[in-house]
C-alpha positions in Angstrom: 57.8 -12.2 -171.7 59.2 -9.2 -173.9 61.6 -11.7 -175.7 58.6 -13.8 -176.5 56.7 -11.0 -178.1 59.9 -10.1 -180.0 60.1 -13.7 -181.0 56.5 -13.9 -182.0 56.4 -10.4 -183.7 60.0 -11.6 -185.9 58.0 -15.2 -187.2 56.5 -15.5 -190.4 53.0 -15.8 -191.1 53.4 -19.4 -192.0 55.3 -20.0 -189.1 52.9 -18.3 -186.2 50.0 -20.7 -188.6 51.6 -23.5 -187.8 52.5 -22.7 -184.1 49.2 -22.2 -183.4 47.6 -25.3 -185.0 50.1 -27.5 -183.3 48.8 -25.8 -179.6 45.5 -26.5 -180.1 46.2 -30.1 -181.8 48.2 -30.3 -178.0 44.6 -28.7 -176.3 42.7 -31.2 -178.0 44.9 -34.2 -177.4 44.9 -33.5 -173.6 41.2 -33.0 -173.3 40.4 -36.4 -175.0 42.9 -38.0 -172.6 41.2 -36.5 -169.4 37.9 -37.4 -170.7 39.3 -41.0 -171.3 40.5 -41.5 -167.6 37.8 -40.3 -166.2 35.3 -42.1 -168.2 33.4 -44.8 -166.5 34.4 -48.4 -167.5 31.1 -49.8 -168.6 30.3 -53.5 -167.9 27.7 -55.7 -168.9 24.5 -55.6 -166.9 21.8 -57.7 -168.9 21.8 -59.2 -172.2 19.6 -60.9 -174.6 16.4 -59.7 -172.8 13.2 -59.2 -174.5 12.4 -55.8 -176.0 10.0 -55.0 -173.4 11.5 -56.1 -170.6 14.7 -54.2 -171.6 12.6 -50.7 -172.4 11.5 -51.5 -168.7 15.4 -51.7 -167.3 16.9 -48.8 -169.3 13.6 -46.5 -168.1 14.7 -47.8 -164.7 18.2 -46.6 -165.5 17.2 -43.3 -166.1 15.0 -42.5 -163.4 18.4 -43.3 -160.9 20.3 -41.2 -163.2 22.5 -44.0 -163.9 24.7 -43.5 -166.9 24.6 -47.0 -169.4 25.1 -47.6 -172.9 23.1 -50.0 -175.0 24.9 -52.2 -177.4 22.8 -54.7 -179.8 20.5 -56.1 -176.9 22.9 -55.6 -174.3 23.2 -53.2 -171.7 26.2 -51.9 -170.4 27.0 -49.7 -166.9 29.8 -48.6 -164.5 31.3 -51.1 -163.1 31.6 -49.5 -159.5 27.7 -50.0 -159.6 26.9 -53.1 -161.6 26.3 -55.2 -158.3 24.4 -52.8 -156.7 22.2 -52.1 -160.0 21.4 -55.7 -160.2 20.2 -56.0 -156.6 17.8 -53.1 -156.8 16.3 -53.7 -159.9 15.8 -57.6 -158.7 14.3 -55.7 -155.8 11.5 -54.2 -158.0 11.4 -57.4 -160.1 13.3 -56.1 -163.3 14.2 -57.7 -165.9 10.6 -59.2 -166.3 12.0 -62.4 -168.5 8.9 -64.1 -168.3 4.9 -63.8 -168.0 3.6 -63.0 -164.7 2.3 -65.9 -162.5 0.7 -66.7 -159.5 1.0 -63.1 -158.3 -2.5 -62.8 -160.6 -4.5 -64.5 -158.6 -3.3 -62.0 -155.5 -5.5 -59.1 -157.6 -8.6 -60.9 -157.4 -11.1 -60.3 -155.6 -14.6 -62.0 -154.2 -16.4 -59.4 -155.2 -17.3 -58.8 -159.2 -14.9 -62.2 -160.0 -16.7 -64.5 -161.8 -16.1 -68.2 -162.3 -14.8 -67.7 -165.9 -12.6 -64.6 -164.3 -11.2 -66.7 -162.3 -10.1 -69.5 -164.2 -8.7 -67.4 -167.2 -6.4 -65.7 -164.5 -5.6 -68.8 -163.2 -4.5 -70.3 -166.5 -2.4 -67.2 -167.3 -0.8 -67.3 -164.3 -0.3 -71.5 -164.7 1.2 -70.7 -168.0 3.9 -67.9 -166.4 4.4 -70.0 -163.5 6.0 -72.6 -166.5 7.9 -70.0 -168.3 9.4 -69.0 -165.5 10.7 -72.6 -164.8 11.8 -73.3 -168.0 13.9 -69.4 -168.3 15.6 -70.9 -165.3 18.0 -73.4 -167.8 20.9 -71.0 -169.0 20.6 -72.7 -172.3 16.8 -70.8 -173.1 16.9 -67.1 -173.7 12.9 -67.0 -173.7 10.2 -69.3 -173.7 6.5 -68.8 -173.8 3.9 -71.6 -172.9 0.4 -71.9 -174.1 -2.3 -74.4 -172.8 -5.4 -75.1 -174.0 -7.6 -76.0 -171.8 -11.3 -77.5 -172.8 -12.8 -76.6 -170.0 -15.9 -78.2 -168.0 -19.0 -78.2 -170.2 -20.9 -81.4 -169.7 -22.5 -80.9 -172.6 -19.1 -80.6 -174.9 -17.4 -83.8 -176.2 -14.3 -84.8 -174.3 -11.2 -83.0 -175.8 -7.8 -84.0 -174.9 -5.5 -81.2 -172.8 -2.9 -79.9 -175.7 -0.1 -78.0 -175.0 2.8 -76.1 -176.7 5.7 -74.1 -175.8 7.9 -72.2 -177.6 11.6 -71.1 -176.9 14.3 -69.0 -177.9 17.9 -71.6 -177.4 21.1 -70.0 -176.4 23.9 -70.3 -179.1 25.0 -73.8 -178.0 21.4 -75.1 -178.4 19.6 -77.6 -176.6 19.6 -81.4 -177.4 16.9 -83.8 -177.8 17.1 -85.1 -174.3 16.4 -81.3 -173.1 13.4 -80.9 -175.1 11.6 -83.8 -174.3 12.4 -83.3 -170.5 10.3 -79.8 -171.1 7.7 -81.9 -172.7 7.5 -84.2 -169.6 7.9 -80.8 -166.9 4.6 -79.1 -168.8 2.7 -82.4 -168.8 3.5 -83.0 -164.8 2.5 -79.5 -164.3 -1.6 -79.7 -165.7 -3.6 -82.3 -164.9 -5.0 -84.4 -167.5 -2.0 -83.5 -170.0 -0.4 -86.4 -171.4 3.5 -85.6 -172.7 2.5 -86.8 -176.6 0.6 -83.8 -176.6 3.0 -81.1 -175.6 4.5 -79.4 -178.8 8.2 -77.9 -178.3 8.9 -75.5 -181.0 12.5 -73.4 -181.3 11.1 -70.1 -182.2 14.1 -69.5 -184.0 14.5 -72.1 -187.1 10.8 -73.1 -186.1 11.3 -77.1 -185.9 9.9 -79.2 -183.4 11.9 -80.6 -180.6 12.4 -83.8 -178.9 9.7 -86.7 -178.8 8.6 -89.0 -182.0 7.7 -85.9 -184.2 11.5 -85.9 -185.5 12.0 -88.1 -188.3 15.9 -89.0 -186.6 17.2 -88.6 -183.0 19.2 -85.1 -182.5 17.8 -83.8 -185.3 18.4 -80.0 -183.7 22.4 -79.3 -184.0 22.9 -79.6 -180.6 21.6 -83.3 -180.4 23.4 -83.9 -183.8 26.7 -82.6 -182.2 26.0 -84.7 -179.0 25.6 -87.8 -180.9 28.2 -87.4 -183.2 30.5 -86.5 -180.1 30.0 -89.4 -178.5 30.3 -91.6 -181.3 33.8 -90.6 -182.0 34.8 -90.6 -178.3 33.8 -94.0 -178.1 36.3 -95.1 -181.1 39.2 -92.7 -179.6 38.8 -94.9 -176.2 38.8 -97.8 -177.6 42.3 -96.8 -179.3 44.0 -94.1 -176.1 42.1 -95.8 -173.0 39.5 -94.3 -170.9 39.5 -90.8 -169.9 42.3 -90.0 -172.6 40.6 -88.0 -175.1 38.5 -85.2 -175.0 36.5 -84.4 -178.0 34.0 -81.6 -179.0 31.9 -81.4 -181.9 29.9 -78.6 -183.6 27.5 -78.9 -186.0 25.7 -75.8 -187.9 22.2 -76.4 -189.6 20.8 -75.1 -192.6 17.6 -73.2 -191.4 16.7 -71.5 -194.2 13.7 -73.0 -196.7 14.6 -72.9 -200.5 12.7 -73.8 -203.4 14.4 -74.6 -206.7 12.8 -74.4 -210.3 14.8 -75.4 -213.3 13.6 -75.8 -216.4 16.1 -76.9 -219.1 15.6 -77.2 -223.1 17.6 -79.6 -225.2 17.9 -77.9 -228.7 19.6 -81.3 -230.1 16.2 -83.7 -229.5 13.3 -83.8 -231.2 10.4 -85.1 -230.4 6.9 -85.5 -233.4 3.5 -83.8 -231.8 1.9 -83.8 -235.0 1.6 -85.0 -237.9 -0.7 -84.2 -241.4 -0.9 -86.2 -244.8 -2.7 -84.9 -247.2 -3.3 -86.9 -251.0 -4.9 -85.6 -254.3 -5.6 -87.5 -257.1 -7.1 -85.4 -260.4 -7.7 -87.4 -264.0 -9.4 -85.7 -266.8 -10.1 -86.9 -270.5 -10.1 -84.8 -274.5 -11.4 -85.8 -277.6 -9.8 -83.6 -280.6 -11.8 -83.0 -283.9 -10.9 -83.4 -287.1 -9.5 -81.1 -289.4 -11.8 -77.9 -290.8 -12.1 -78.2 -294.4 -14.6 -77.4 -297.2 -16.1 -80.7 -297.3 -16.6 -80.3 -293.4 -19.3 -77.0 -293.8 -21.5 -79.0 -296.1 -24.5 -80.9 -294.9 -22.9 -84.3 -295.7 -19.6 -84.0 -295.5 -16.2 -85.9 -293.8 -16.8 -83.4 -290.8 -19.3 -85.8 -289.3 -17.5 -88.5 -290.3 -14.4 -87.8 -288.7 -13.0 -88.5 -285.5 -10.2 -86.4 -284.0 -7.2 -87.9 -281.1 -7.8 -88.6 -277.8 -5.9 -87.3 -275.3 -6.0 -87.9 -271.2 -4.2 -86.9 -267.9 -3.8 -88.0 -265.0 -2.4 -86.3 -261.7 -1.6 -87.5 -258.5 -0.2 -85.3 -255.4 0.5 -86.8 -251.7 1.9 -84.0 -249.2 2.8 -84.8 -245.7 3.4 -81.8 -242.9 5.4 -82.6 -239.5 5.4 -81.1 -236.3 8.4 -81.4 -234.0 9.2 -79.5 -230.8 12.1 -79.6 -228.2 13.0 -81.6 -225.3 12.1 -79.5 -221.9 12.2 -80.7 -218.8 10.9 -78.8 -215.5 12.1 -80.0 -212.1 11.3 -78.4 -208.8 13.3 -79.3 -205.5 12.1 -78.1 -202.0 14.5 -78.0 -199.4 13.8 -77.8 -195.7 16.0 -76.3 -192.7 17.8 -78.5 -191.2 20.1 -79.5 -193.3 23.9 -79.9 -192.4 25.8 -77.1 -193.4 29.3 -77.8 -191.4 30.6 -80.3 -188.9 33.6 -78.8 -187.1 35.4 -81.9 -184.9 38.2 -80.8 -182.1 40.0 -83.8 -180.7 42.6 -83.6 -177.9 44.6 -86.8 -177.4 47.0 -87.5 -173.8 49.8 -88.1 -175.4 51.6 -88.4 -172.1 49.3 -92.1 -172.0 51.3 -95.2 -171.7 48.2 -97.0 -173.7 
């Protein structure tokens, strides 16, 4: 120990500072490594939840004192407690991805509940149950159902029952057949509702899905991709045989609404917009008297008898003014969502086939 003390006293100030810095860096590194070794391994608990549902899940985790991490719309917890937390939260009805269903009717009592209140609660429960059924599909992240019930007023004109379904598809999207199935699902659950009176809307792009409301089949990305994949697969099957080719197609649609206003002016071309013509004519005559003499001053002098020369002038003027303007073209082009931005095709062919 005495030797270390003597060695420390013999070092220069610069070397002492370097040695102290190295020891401090080593201590910090050891602390970081120990924290990383003891830190929990976070795994995904839930993702893609609505803000309200995500807030309820986070509040439940904080109430339990469970360490968690939020990254975007995903919630991560310790891997050792993930399964236990999912079961525990499910027992509490979390996460609440959809609206309340028929449990709304359980809170109604026979006292103080009017028929209007019961009808309102019944249709709310119906909408919640339909939304839950739609959310059972892994291709749909969120869904809301709105039912327009005209009521049972005998003095009101008959009005058809209508419904609208707003969905948020997953990244893969849904096909036109899936959207058509949703229309029949809602129509079959409500008495008097026809499938053509059900509107399915993509809440992300604002497009109508399924049915005859689209000008072309498969107008959504998943539907177009499925049509292309089927057509390409049919062509390859004719060449390499059945089951010897795998085709995957991805269609990226443009969801932006764009309006282009263009104005072009061509200075080389001229257009007459106005013509003004003016003509003027002027005529004048002048008769000059004779020479002035002594006799012209007499009463009977020759001034009265003599006649001078006659002069005349005539002036004609014509003026024309033409106004020109350059040629101008205005064009307005409006592009709606739904245009194809990019198509990606992947084909895998069995090279060992005897075809």
